[in-house]
N, C-alpha and C positions, 0 to 999 in steps of 0.2 A: 955497351946498351945504358949499364947505370950512369954512369959517365952523363951519357946524352940528357936522361931526363933530369939530372940535376942539373944541367945546364938551363934546358929548357924548361924548368918549373917556375913557380912565384916562391917557391918559401927559400928563406934563408936554410945552407947548410949545418951540420951542428956542429961544424968547427970553428965556423963566422960568431959565433956568440960566445959573450966571455963568462959571462954570468955561468957557474957549473949545476947549478938545478935546472937553472931555462937548458942549458943545452942538454942535458939528456931529455928533458921532456921534449925537443924538438927532435932528438934523436930518436925515441920514444913512437912520436907520432907525425913523423916525417910523411909518409904516405898518406896519409889522411888529409894534412894541410894539403901535401902537392895536389891532394885531388878536387880538394877547396877549391886550391886558386884556381885550378885548370876551368871550373865552371864558374869561377867568376869572372876569368879574362874570355871566357865565350860568351857572356853575357853583351848584348848590344845595347850600349850606353847613348845617350843625346849625341855625344860629343866623346871624341875617342879618351880611354882611362886606359892610363899605366900603373902596375905596381911600379914602385921606387924607392931606392935608400936615400934621392937624395929628393926634397922638396923645392917646388920655384923653378923648374931649370925650362927652356924653350923645348918646342915640338923637337925641333932638331937635334937639341942638346938629348933631349927624351929616348927619343930613336937607338939612337949612340950609347945608352948609356943603362948600366946594370938594371934589369927590369924585377929584382927579385925582391921581398919583403916581408913577408907573410913567416908571422915569429910568434912562440915565445917569448912574453916579457912578465915583468913586474907594475901593476899600475896601484900606488897606493894600498901594498899590502894584499894586492889580489892578485892570482896569476891568470893572466887574461892572452889571447889569443888576438893580434896586434897586427897590424897592415898600416905600412904609409903608401901614398900615392898622387898622382898630378892631372888632375882633370882639366881637359883645354877646353871648358867652355868656359865662353867671356862673357862678362855681364856690363852694358852700360850703366856707370853710375848715374846717370843722371834718367834714365828711367828705372832704372832698378834700384831700391834701396837696400840696406845692411841689411835686413831680415826678410825682403826678398829675397837674396844672393842666398843667403846661408839657407832658406826652408828650400829652394830650387836644385841646390848643390844635397842637401837632404834627401828630398824626395827621390832626384835623380839618380845618385849615386851610392849616398849611404846606405838609403834603405834596402835596395837590392839588394848590395851586398850581406848585410844581415840576412835578409829571405834567404841565400844561400846558404852562409856559412852557421846560422843558428842550429837550424834543422839538424845539418850534418855533424855538431859537433856537441849539441846539448845534454847528449847519454855521456860524452867523455868526462869522467871524476876529475882529468888534470884539469881542465877548462873552471874558470869561475866567475870568466867576464870576457869582453870583449870590447877592443881598442882601437881607430883609426886616426889617422890625421891624413887628412884630405887637402890638396891646394886649387884653386883656380885661380881664374884670371878676372881681371876688371876692367873696363876701358873708362876713359875719362880725358878731362882737359888739366893740366897746371901751367899756370902763367900764358894761357892761351896756346901751349902745346898739348897735341894727344900724346896722352900715354897709356900704357898699359902696363898692369903690375898685378902679381900674386898675392892673394889673400889665403890661409889658412883657417881650416875648422877641425877641429879635433872634437869627437864622441870615445865616452867612455860608457859601459854597464855593464851591471852584475850581469852575470846569467840568465838569473829570474825576469830580472827588467826586459833582458834582449828579449825572453820568449814571450813575455807579452806584450811586446812590442809589435813582435813580426807575427802572433796570433789571433791578435787584438780583432775586434769583429766591427768598431766603430771607432770615431774619431776621440772620444773620452778616453778610451781606452789604451788609445795610442799614447794621446798624451800625456795621461798618467806614468805610463811607461818611462815614456821620455823625460820627464821629470823628475825621476829616479836614480837616475844618469848626470854624467857632469858635461856641459857641452862651452867647449872657447872659441872665439873668434878673435883670430890674431891672438892667442895666448891671453887674451882676458873673459873670464868667466861671461858668458851669455847666456839667455834664457830663449828656447826654440819653441816659438806656439806654433801650432799646427792652421790654427783658424782665428779669425778676429773673435770668435764667441770663446776661445778657450783664453784666449787674450784677457777681454774684461772679464770674465770668472775668477781670473787671479790678480786683478785689478782690484775687485769688490771685496775679497778674502783678505787681501792685504788694508782694506781702507778699515775692514772690522778688525782684524789685530791689531790695527794700531792704535787703536783705540780701546783703552784698559780699561775693563770695570770696573764701577765705583761701589764703595761702600753707602748705602742711604744712609746712615749716620753720622760716618765721620767725611767724605767727602774721599775718603784713600781708598788707593787701588784694593780691592777684594782679591790679587789673585796670591798666592802664595809662591815663596822664588823657591827654585829646585835646583841641586847640584847641575843638574844637567840642562839648564834653560829649557828653552821652547819648544815646544816638538815640533819636528819636519813641516806638520799640515798643522795649521791654525785653524782651530775649533769654526766651525760654520757659526758665522752668528748673522745677523739681520744686518744686510748690506746697504750703506743708504740709497736711496734712490738715486740713479744718474741725470746729470745734468740734463734741463731740457736743453734738446736740438736749436740752436739760431738757423733759423729757414729763411732771415731776410735776404733778398736779393743779393748786399753786399756782401752774405756770409756763402751763398750758395757759390757767386762767382768768385769767392776765395777758394773755396773749396776745388772746383773746377780749373783755378790757373794752377794750381798746385800737382795736378795730377795730367794735363794737359796733354802732355807728350806721349804718356803711355794709353791715353784715353786716341790719342792723334795714330798711334802704333794702330792699335785693335780696328779702329775704323778700319784701316788700309788693309790688311794682313786679313780678316776676316771680311771683307765685303763679296769676297765672290760666291761665298756661302751664305753669308746674311742678306743681302741684298738692300745695302741700307741706302733711304731717302739722303740724296746727294742736295736737296735743299734744304736738308733739316740738321743740321750736325748734332752728333750726339749733345747732351746739355743736362747741367746739374739742375732739378726740379723740386718742391718740396711736394710734398703726398703725406697727412696724416701724422703731420707733424718730426718727420724723417726727413732725408736729404737720399733723394737718389738720382745714379746717373742713366738718365733714359737713354737709349737707340729708339730711333724713329726707320722702320725696315717696312719693304712689300713682301706680304707673303700672295704667293699664287697658288691656287689651288686647281686641279683638275676640272675642265669647261662643263664635265655631266655633273659634278658636285652639287645636290639640293640638299635643302633642308633648312633648320633653324639658323637664328643668329647662332643660338647655344652650340650648335652641332659645327655652324663654322666657326668660333673660337676656338673651339677644341681640337678641331682638326689644323688649325693655324699653331696651334700646342703642340701637338705628335708631330705634324710633318715637316713643321719647322724651325719654330723657335727651340723647343727642346735639344733640339739638333746643337744651339749656341751657347748653352749654358757652360758644357765644361771646355771646350777652347775659349771663351771669353775667361773661363776663370782663371784659367793658366796663366795669363797675364796679372789677375789681381790676389795676390798673394799676400798675406800676411796681413799687418793691422790698415782696414783701410781707414780714408777721413770720409768715406760719406755710408748712408745703411744702409742700402743695397743698390739693386739694378731693376730697370723696367724695360718692356720692350712695347714698343708705340705700333700697332702694325694695321694698315688699311690690307683688305684683304680684298683681292681680285681671282676672276676664274677665268683660267686661262683660254683663247683664240676665242674671248666675247668681247663683241665689240662694246665700248665705250658705254654705250647708251644701255644695253641689257647688263651692264656692270652695277651691283651692289653697293651698299656703300657704307657697310658694314666696319666700323673703327672700332679696333678693340685693344687695351693696355692691360698688360700684365704688371702688375710691382712685387717682385722678390725680397726678402731680407737678405741681406747676406749669409746669414747663418742658414739659412734653409738653402742658399744657394748649394753653400758649400757640404750640407748634406746628400743634396742630390750630385753634386761633384762625384763624392766617394762613392755612390751607391748604397747609401744609407739612409735613402728616401727615395720612395717614387715619384713619376710627375705628379701623379693627383696631391700626393702630401705635400710635394711644392706648391702645388696650387693654393693646398689649403693654410699653406703658411704665410700665404702673400694675397695679396687681392686683383681680381679681375673687373673691370669696367667696359661695358660694352655701351658703344655710342654715348658714352661718359656716366652711364651710370652702374653701381656696382652690383655685380652679380654672383652667386653662387655657381659654379661650375663643375658636374660630376662629369668625368670625361666620357667613361665607359656610355649611361647614359644617355648623353649628349650625345655622341656619334653615332648609338644604334638609334636616333632618332626620337630621343626622349627629352624631353626636360627633365 
């Protein structure tokens, strides 16, 4: 029975670990590692995931290979529980850039693994941190030939950072915990941002930190050198104002061209639930000095629906458009070239003849950071509305969802 358990588990046997100290920890905590490994293996990932002692295998090779890798190891002087694994998700290099690929594998594989391992091992005094190396696949063309190749991601976190990451209540706390660890993309240090807002905030701090303070009288830097160098987090200083977005037709066309393949993919795959207007394809538009990717959709409400245009707009959001946000944002990860997404909808009442239809046209403009907040359930639909702009028949309005749907303005 014991040999069967060892063969079926995901943890290496103590005898396979060369370092005497790590071998002793593996033996001491073996059953706990096996339980954690079994729970991870039972998790349903978007694509097949295997523990593996060897990275970059093909699926047919992996199915025959040793599927154990969970072990104690040393990382930078820190005793960590480490695993290696192959994830058989495959990304198109034409549609998903490097940042998006890293973020998707982090969200789909690394974070779920940590959400299982960290609560189980956080009270174990032998564990000082967590590390993992995950391989995924990318598809692209080289010299006109279609090729598929692996990419490797490494994440290492102290126990404190890992606990803060999995227990974080919002994206800012998750980002702070992640930045306290080490992330590598194909062996190169890599900063993984969970949203555009986090990347922009970091860029502002970097700009502020790169401008040293000057002494008013001498023009020399007033900072005093220290033996330890600059602190990990630069002091918050007034960041320079971001450059004004170029919303000329030429600039908008350039942004759209850069993202056209992803836009086409979204339009194709989300059409059954979005009901995109066939004669008005998604387009980059200017609104309040920002660039928005606008999708034109048809919203159909029950024929018996009656009320003010505010009620119609609120129902269009609650019953239709709000259900598109999370599926759509799953395509648009990492740094984006535009500032937000807009939905332009014409409201129809089901089963009513054209002559009896109203003519309410409603537009919703949502900034990317607000969409991210809603996507992660950190904002309500009303908060998303409040951070954006709503136009009814071309006029900007305030929209209180509860009041509007109750029949009040």
